[in-house]
N, C-alpha and C positions, 0 to 999 in steps of 0.2 A: 495817736492813742492806740493802744492795743485792744484786742477784743475783750480780754478779761476785765480791763479797766472800764470799758464802755458798759459791759454787763453789770459791773458793780454799781456804777452811777445810775443805771436805769432800774435797778432793783428797788421796788417800793419800800422795802424794809431798811434800805441803806440811808443813813443820816450822816450828812457831812456839810460843813459850812464852806462855801466856795467864795473865792475872791471876786469872781464874775460868773457870768452864765456861759462863757465860751466852752468849758469842758462839758457841760450838760448839752449844749447845742451840738457839739461834735458827736457825742454819744447818740443823740437823737438822729443825726444824719446817718451815722453808721447803721443804726437799727432800721431806718427807712430804706436804705440801700439794700440791706440784707432781705427785708421783707419784699422789696420790689422784685428780687430775683425769683421769688416763689410764685409770682403771677405769670401764668403761661403766656408766651408770646408766639406768634406764628413765624416760622423761618421764611426767608425770602430767597429767590434765585440769586446765586452768586455769579454774576456775569454770564458769559456764554458757555460755562463749563457744565451746565445741567446739574449743578450741585447746590443744595440748599444751604444757606448761611444763617448763623445765629443772629437774631436781631439786636443783641446787646454788644457782642464783640466782633461780629462779622466773620467769624471763622466757619468754614464749611467742613473742616477736617474732623471735628469732634462731635458731630451730631449722630453718627452711626457707630455701632460697635464693630468688632472684627468680623462678625457674621453678616454684616450689612443691615442689621435690625436698627430701627429708629430708637434713639435714646430719649428718655423723658427730660433730661437735663443736658445742657451743653457741657462737654468734658473740659472745656478751657475756662469758662467764666462761671459756670454753675446756674445759668439762667434756665428756668423751666421752659420747656418747648411744647407748644400745642400743634400737633400734627394734623388734626381734623379740619 
């Protein structure tokens, strides 16, 4: 299911008769996953490289920008990062 369809299904003003609940359940799962990325998680050490890794995707390459400053979100998966 694409994001536009999930948004349409989850809109309280949207009225549609469904053959089953699978489309609604899938839209709810997509919404839950999207909201889950907004909850900040702490990065963890990525092996012995002294690099911090994203707790969701495991990437250590996208948590800092070109200047070396910490990002608020992982550049690969979009997970919110809590640095404190």
